C-alpha positions as CSV (number, residue, x, y, z in Angstrom):
1,X,57.4,57.0,99.8
2,X,57.7,59.3,97.0
3,X,56.6,61.8,99.1
4,X,59.2,61.1,101.5
5,X,61.8,61.1,98.9
6,X,60.5,64.3,97.6
7,X,60.6,66.0,101.2
8,X,64.3,64.6,101.7
9,X,65.5,66.0,98.3
10,X,63.9,69.4,98.8
11,X,65.5,69.5,102.5
12,X,68.8,68.6,101.0
13,X,68.5,71.4,98.5
14,X,67.6,73.9,101.1
15,X,70.8,72.8,103.0
16,X,72.8,73.1,100.1
17,X,71.6,76.8,99.4
18,X,71.8,77.4,103.2
19,X,75.4,76.4,103.3
20,X,76.0,78.3,100.1
21,X,74.7,81.7,101.5
22,X,76.6,81.0,104.7
23,X,79.8,80.5,103.0
24,X,79.4,83.5,100.9
25,X,78.5,85.9,103.5
26,X,81.6,84.8,105.4
27,X,84.1,85.6,102.3
28,X,87.2,87.3,103.1
29,X,86.4,90.4,101.1
30,X,83.1,90.7,103.1
31,X,84.4,91.2,106.1
32,X,87.1,93.5,104.8
33,X,84.3,96.0,103.2
34,X,82.3,95.7,106.4
35,X,85.4,97.0,108.4
36,X,86.0,99.8,106.0
37,X,82.2,100.8,106.1
38,X,82.5,100.8,110.2
39,X,85.8,102.9,110.2
40,X,84.7,105.3,107.6
41,X,81.4,105.4,109.1
42,X,79.7,104.7,105.6
43,X,77.0,102.5,104.0
44,X,78.3,101.5,100.9
45,X,76.7,98.4,99.2
46,X,79.0,95.2,99.7
47,X,80.1,93.6,96.5
48,X,82.9,92.5,94.2
49,X,84.5,95.5,92.5
50,X,86.1,95.0,89.1
51,X,88.1,97.0,86.8
52,X,88.2,95.8,83.0
53,X,91.0,97.2,80.7
54,X,90.4,95.5,77.4
55,X,93.8,97.1,75.5
56,X,96.1,95.4,78.5
57,X,94.0,92.5,78.9
58,X,93.4,93.1,82.7
59,X,90.4,92.2,84.7
60,X,91.4,93.2,88.3
61,X,89.4,92.9,91.4
62,X,92.1,94.3,93.6
63,X,89.6,97.6,94.6
64,X,87.3,95.4,96.1
65,X,89.7,95.3,99.3
66,X,91.6,98.5,98.5
67,X,88.5,100.6,98.5
68,X,90.3,104.0,99.2
69,X,93.2,103.4,96.7
70,X,92.2,106.6,94.8
71,X,91.4,109.0,97.6
72,X,94.3,111.1,98.8
73,X,92.4,111.8,102.1
74,X,93.1,108.2,103.2
75,X,97.0,108.5,102.7
76,X,97.8,107.9,106.5
77,X,95.3,104.8,106.8
78,X,96.5,101.4,107.1
79,X,96.5,98.6,104.5
80,X,94.2,97.9,102.9
81,X,92.2,101.0,103.3
82,X,95.2,103.7,102.5
83,X,95.5,105.5,99.4
84,X,98.0,105.0,96.6
85,X,101.5,106.6,97.7
86,X,102.7,109.7,95.7
87,X,100.9,111.1,92.7
88,X,101.4,108.0,90.5
89,X,97.5,107.7,89.8
90,X,97.5,111.1,88.4
91,X,99.3,109.8,85.2
92,X,98.3,106.1,85.8
93,X,94.4,106.2,86.5
94,X,93.2,102.7,87.6
95,X,90.5,102.8,84.8
96,X,93.2,103.2,81.9
97,X,96.1,100.9,83.4
98,X,94.3,98.8,86.1
99,X,96.4,97.4,89.0
100,X,98.2,94.1,88.2
101,X,100.2,95.7,85.1
102,X,102.4,97.4,87.5
103,X,101.9,95.4,90.6
104,X,101.5,91.9,89.3
105,X,99.6,89.5,91.4
106,X,96.4,87.6,90.3
107,X,94.0,90.2,89.4
108,X,90.8,88.0,89.4
109,X,91.4,86.5,92.9
110,X,89.0,87.7,95.9
111,X,91.3,86.3,98.6
112,X,94.3,87.9,99.8
113,X,96.8,85.3,99.2
114,X,95.4,84.2,96.0
115,X,95.3,88.1,94.9
116,X,98.9,88.7,96.1
117,X,99.8,85.6,93.6
118,X,101.3,83.9,96.8
119,X,99.7,80.3,95.8
120,X,101.0,77.4,94.1
121,X,101.2,77.5,90.3
122,X,100.8,81.3,90.1
123,X,104.0,82.6,88.9
124,X,103.5,86.4,88.9
125,X,103.4,87.1,92.7
126,X,103.0,90.9,93.9
127,X,105.8,93.0,93.3
128,X,106.5,94.5,96.7
129,X,108.6,97.5,97.4
130,X,111.4,98.4,95.0
131,X,110.5,95.5,92.8
132,X,107.3,97.1,91.6
133,X,110.0,99.6,89.4
134,X,110.6,96.4,87.2
135,X,107.0,97.4,85.5
136,X,108.1,101.1,84.6
137,X,110.1,99.6,81.6
138,X,107.0,98.2,80.0
139,X,105.9,101.7,79.0
140,X,109.0,104.0,79.5
141,X,111.7,102.7,77.0
142,X,114.4,104.9,78.2
143,X,114.6,105.2,81.9
144,X,116.4,108.3,82.1
145,X,113.3,110.2,82.4
146,X,111.9,108.2,85.2
147,X,115.0,108.2,87.6
148,X,113.4,109.7,90.3
149,X,110.6,107.3,90.4
150,X,112.4,104.3,89.6
151,X,116.2,104.7,90.8
152,X,116.8,101.0,91.3
153,X,115.6,100.2,87.7
154,X,117.9,102.7,86.4
155,X,120.9,101.5,88.5
156,X,120.4,98.1,87.2
157,X,120.2,99.1,83.5
158,X,123.6,101.0,84.4
159,X,125.1,98.0,85.9
160,X,124.1,95.8,83.2
161,X,126.0,98.1,80.7
162,X,129.0,98.8,83.2
163,X,129.5,95.0,83.7
164,X,129.4,94.2,80.0
165,X,126.7,91.7,80.2
166,X,126.0,91.6,76.3
167,X,129.3,90.1,75.7
168,X,127.8,86.8,76.7
169,X,124.1,87.6,76.6
170,X,121.7,88.7,73.9
171,X,119.2,91.4,74.7
172,X,116.6,92.3,71.9
173,X,118.8,91.0,69.3
174,X,121.9,92.6,70.4
175,X,124.8,90.8,72.0
176,X,126.5,87.5,71.9
177,X,125.1,83.9,72.3
178,X,127.7,82.6,74.8
179,X,125.1,82.5,77.5
180,X,121.3,82.6,77.6
181,X,119.2,85.2,75.7
182,X,117.8,87.7,78.6
183,X,115.1,89.5,76.4
184,X,112.4,87.8,78.3
185,X,114.3,87.2,81.6
186,X,111.5,88.4,83.7
187,X,108.9,86.0,82.2
188,X,110.6,82.8,82.9
189,X,108.9,80.0,84.5
190,X,110.0,78.6,87.7
191,X,110.3,75.1,86.1
192,X,113.1,76.6,84.2
193,X,115.2,77.4,87.3
194,X,117.1,75.1,89.9
195,X,116.5,76.2,93.1
196,X,118.5,73.5,94.9
197,X,121.0,75.8,96.2
198,X,118.9,79.0,96.8
199,X,118.2,79.8,100.4
200,X,115.5,82.2,100.3
201,X,111.8,81.7,98.8
202,X,111.4,79.9,95.6
203,X,110.8,82.8,93.4
204,X,112.1,84.5,90.3
205,X,113.4,87.7,92.1
206,X,115.0,85.5,94.8
207,X,116.8,83.3,92.4
208,X,117.9,86.2,90.4
209,X,119.1,88.1,93.4
210,X,121.1,85.1,95.0
211,X,122.5,84.3,91.4
212,X,123.8,87.9,91.1
213,X,125.4,87.7,94.7
214,X,127.0,84.4,94.2
215,X,126.5,82.6,91.0
216,X,128.8,79.7,91.6
217,X,126.7,79.1,94.8
218,X,123.4,79.0,93.1
219,X,124.7,76.9,89.9
220,X,127.7,75.3,91.2
221,X,127.7,72.5,88.5
222,X,127.7,68.8,89.2
223,X,130.6,66.2,89.2
224,X,130.2,62.9,87.2
225,X,129.6,61.0,90.4
226,X,126.6,63.1,91.0
227,X,125.0,62.7,87.7
228,X,123.5,59.6,85.8
229,X,125.7,57.3,84.2
230,X,126.7,58.7,80.6
231,X,125.6,62.3,81.5
232,X,128.5,64.8,80.7
233,X,130.2,66.8,83.7
234,X,128.3,70.1,84.3
235,X,130.5,73.0,84.9
236,X,129.9,75.6,87.6
237,X,128.1,79.0,86.5
238,X,130.6,80.9,84.1
239,X,128.9,83.9,85.4
240,X,131.5,86.3,87.1
241,X,131.7,87.2,90.7
242,X,131.2,91.0,90.7
243,X,131.1,91.1,94.4
244,X,127.8,93.2,93.9
245,X,126.4,95.0,97.3
246,X,122.9,93.9,98.2
247,X,121.4,97.1,96.5
248,X,123.4,96.3,93.4
249,X,122.4,92.7,93.3
250,X,118.6,93.9,93.7
251,X,118.9,96.6,91.2
252,X,120.0,94.0,88.5
253,X,117.1,91.7,89.7
254,X,114.6,94.5,89.1
255,X,116.2,95.3,85.7
256,X,115.9,91.6,84.9
257,X,112.4,91.4,86.0
258,X,111.7,94.3,83.6
259,X,112.3,92.3,80.6
260,X,109.4,90.6,79.8
261,X,107.2,89.3,76.6
262,X,104.3,91.4,77.6
263,X,103.3,93.5,74.6
264,X,101.9,96.9,75.8
265,X,99.9,99.1,73.1
266,X,101.9,101.7,71.3
267,X,99.6,104.4,72.8
268,X,100.6,103.6,76.3
269,X,104.4,103.6,75.4
270,X,106.1,106.7,76.8
271,X,108.8,107.9,74.2
272,X,111.7,109.5,75.4
273,X,115.3,110.8,74.5
274,X,117.4,108.3,72.7
275,X,120.6,107.3,74.4
276,X,123.9,108.2,73.0
277,X,125.3,105.6,70.6
278,X,129.2,105.1,70.5
279,X,129.0,106.1,66.7
280,X,128.3,109.5,67.8
281,X,131.7,110.0,69.4
282,X,133.7,108.9,66.3
283,X,134.6,112.5,65.6
284,X,136.3,112.6,68.9
285,X,139.7,111.2,69.7
286,X,140.0,107.6,68.8
287,X,140.7,106.1,72.4
288,X,137.4,107.8,73.8
289,X,135.5,106.3,70.6
290,X,137.3,103.0,71.3
291,X,136.5,103.0,75.0
292,X,132.7,103.5,74.0
293,X,133.0,100.5,71.7
294,X,134.5,98.4,74.2
295,X,131.3,99.2,76.6
296,X,129.0,98.8,73.7
297,X,130.0,95.2,72.6
298,X,130.1,93.9,76.5
299,X,134.1,93.2,76.3
300,X,134.2,93.8,80.1
301,X,131.6,91.0,80.7
302,X,134.8,88.6,80.2
303,X,137.8,90.8,80.1
304,X,137.0,92.9,83.1
305,X,137.0,96.8,83.3
306,X,139.8,98.2,81.5
307,X,140.6,94.6,80.2
308,X,141.9,93.5,83.6
309,X,141.0,90.1,83.1
310,X,140.5,87.7,86.0
311,X,137.1,86.1,85.0
312,X,137.0,82.3,85.5
313,X,136.7,80.2,82.7
314,X,136.7,76.6,84.3
315,X,139.1,74.1,82.6
316,X,140.5,76.6,80.1
317,X,144.2,76.6,79.4
318,X,146.1,79.7,80.8
319,X,145.1,79.5,84.3
320,X,141.3,78.9,83.8
321,X,140.8,82.7,83.3
322,X,139.7,84.7,80.5
323,X,143.1,86.4,79.5
324,X,143.8,90.2,80.3
325,X,144.0,92.6,77.6
326,X,146.6,94.7,79.0
327,X,149.6,93.1,77.1
328,X,147.7,92.4,73.8
329,X,149.9,95.2,72.3
330,X,153.0,92.6,72.8
331,X,151.4,89.7,71.2
332,X,149.6,91.0,68.2
333,X,149.9,93.6,65.3
334,X,147.0,95.9,64.9
335,X,145.9,93.8,61.8
336,X,146.2,90.4,63.4
337,X,144.1,91.9,66.4
338,X,141.4,92.9,64.2
339,X,141.5,89.4,62.4
340,X,141.3,87.6,65.6
341,X,138.4,89.9,66.8
342,X,136.4,89.5,63.8
343,X,136.8,85.6,63.8
344,X,137.0,84.9,67.6
345,X,138.2,81.5,69.0
346,X,136.0,78.8,69.6
347,X,136.1,76.5,71.2
348,X,138.8,77.3,73.8
349,X,141.4,74.7,74.6
350,X,141.0,72.4,77.5
351,X,143.2,72.3,80.4
352,X,142.1,68.9,81.1
353,X,141.6,67.1,77.7
354,X,139.0,64.5,79.4
355,X,137.1,67.1,81.0
356,X,134.2,69.4,79.7
357,X,134.6,72.4,77.5
358,X,135.2,75.6,79.1
359,X,131.9,77.8,79.2
360,X,133.4,80.9,77.9
361,X,134.6,81.6,74.4
362,X,135.7,84.5,72.2
363,X,132.6,84.8,69.9
364,X,133.0,85.9,66.3
365,X,132.4,89.5,66.1
366,X,132.7,89.9,62.2
367,X,128.9,90.4,61.4
368,X,128.3,92.6,64.3
369,X,131.2,95.4,64.7
370,X,132.0,97.8,61.8
371,X,135.4,98.5,60.5
372,X,135.0,101.8,62.0
373,X,134.6,100.8,65.5
374,X,136.9,98.0,65.0
375,X,139.8,100.3,64.3
376,X,138.6,102.4,67.1
377,X,138.4,99.4,69.6
378,X,141.9,98.3,68.5
379,X,143.4,101.7,69.3
380,X,141.8,101.5,72.8
381,X,143.1,98.0,73.3
382,X,146.6,99.1,72.4
383,X,146.3,101.8,74.9
384,X,145.9,99.5,77.9
385,X,149.6,98.8,77.7
386,X,151.3,99.9,80.9
387,X,152.9,103.5,80.2
388,X,156.7,102.2,80.2
389,X,156.0,99.4,77.8
390,X,154.0,101.8,75.7
391,X,156.9,104.0,75.5
392,X,159.4,101.3,74.8
393,X,157.2,99.8,72.0
394,X,158.3,100.6,68.5
């Protein structure tokens, strides 16, 4: 009886080993490498290929399938046997940078879907097409030097400044706290986002893109009847409707994805020319300097380009909009305007006293803006008055 048990257990172990060998021989990467050998007429040994870059904390196995990634002669081959496009590997050798630091995905995986990060609970899927430009910002602090390689990233950064986003958001400690801090926007976890009204794939890039295109659709707010008893009413997103083109919305998405909490060692960082600060314009005419201050502090984010106004501010008095600045000269002396900018206005008066508080308010700028900047800003705001009224003013 014992012999029969022993034989049975031996057979069971043998069957398990045979099944393991059969499964291992049918791995996805095995068939890829066999196909590559057949096409390239080579007999390279089969096996997992691994790149370890300790300074970046990367262990990537992407070259297990992308076997010709560093072979320029394979530039016209089809995926996954094509070479890396362009000459990026000349300055970004795989042994120094690995793959996922730029392309994201799951470096340790050995199946296509898992390696591309297109599986449940993996929140860094492969950055495809222009989205990969988001990674450039990790090492290249000033995007001006990489404009040819990352035009969408550069455009996104320009749009961020143009639309005055720091008037409401904080970025690396600069800006305001009216809305969320964007310093690590590219590292948001999906559970922090509401995908109820997102029409595309439930990914961070898609949420950002659709939110830039139509913020009130993605974050429409909820009426009390739709909320549990006792919960306050939630207003629609205070994010202005900028009527962005698809390209502009994707550019801003790429810029947001570039803002991550990943710490790159200093030896990888590429220093470049420092962008001009408005204070460098202080010796020019006051209006030029004031316009630069208006841009620096993101005033256009709420007040519109050149102070034209029109940004919605739900349940706020004065037409539920942020007021324009074109007639500020009529309502304030220069000293009174300076005092108002310094102290701000919080909270904004409600149109419906029983409704929720308006999302936007005038933040306090006293600790952020210098007296020199404030003087120039007020001169610029006074200049926004229509010419006829400006001439008639005392």
